[in-house]
C-alpha angles and dihedrals in degrees: 000000000000117000109209137161144177117229130196142125092285118001095155091119098035118138092209096101091055093046098046096043089051094051097043089044090058088056092050092251121141116215147166110220115189135190111229114188113192126183106236093241090059099048097095091052093047105038094093089057091064093056091047097047103039139053087216139340142204120233127212137170123357103007103059090103097025092066094058097089091057094056129088095205143010126206136210115318092010086071098050095038094047085220136099131205100169128048131185107207094205102079092003096251125166130208137176118217098169096096096049088045089056093051090046090053092052094047093044086058093049095257109133109189098205109114094357125131106239130188118196120195112204130023100207123117095301093040092053094058092047094048095050093047094047089050092050091048093059101257121146097240131200119182129200120194123163091212100077094192090056093045094055094040087060091043092054089050099048105013099182099099137069112255113217128203088176129033117225116215093242136137116274125179090224136010119197123199108210096158099093090229106141099048134083110357092358096060108143094030134099126212115279115229139177106254124200111291093038096278114147115204141135118283106261143155091305089075103019095052086064098052130095094216138359121214123189120187087211115100100174107091094031089218113040120196087255090059094040091059092045090049091050087065092049094256124152109257131197128183127202099258093099091049090055089051097046095047087050089050092052090047091053088052089057094046092052102033091242123152110245118241124194091206094050093046092051092048092050092047091051092050093046093047091050091047091053092048 
């Protein structure tokens, strides 16, 4: 019986238990998967409880960096991102499956990044992982981030994309919203960016009508305003639900020592999505 959990500031509504128990159940693995909400001020006092109580755990906002001092080792993307979303308690090793989950989502939707012109809006935690993976996959990546200091910090770290302080209304094969605008108290809004000529306004049909596909990491609501506008122009739209599933699948492979398979992951996602519907 595996004992697992997800921890963050407020994970009371997290879908992680349903996703992980579904995947592990398909593999014949029994597990308990808990939600552990921790006020940020209490994380340092309670971090050791997680290692003692669970075989492994997933980490979400705002503890993806805060957990690092409690680990003995980080692997792969966790090193370059400076953030962890999956922890094996035995050995105290940290991983990050967000970026590979993002790529799996794109490819599962028939979007192969190699050779594509991609525009990423936002260079925060989620944006960093998307930027790095798009660059590694061979996309021609441009990134807009209104915080110039953050933009050039990410540029210094990765260096293989075009940093934008203004967004040209030009055709992109795919535009990815990594800002988080469109969820919680910003439902019904799209990101505001500085367009060429110094005009700041929300992303609308002027840009989205020119793209091949629009991707939003938001999955609640299922159709953000960003995606609604793109869909109104007949564009392919993808929300972040599949990314959530794929990064969970990859985390479960780590928890169980299983070799990841793109074909298996897509088949499980299809079954899970149909089951929910």
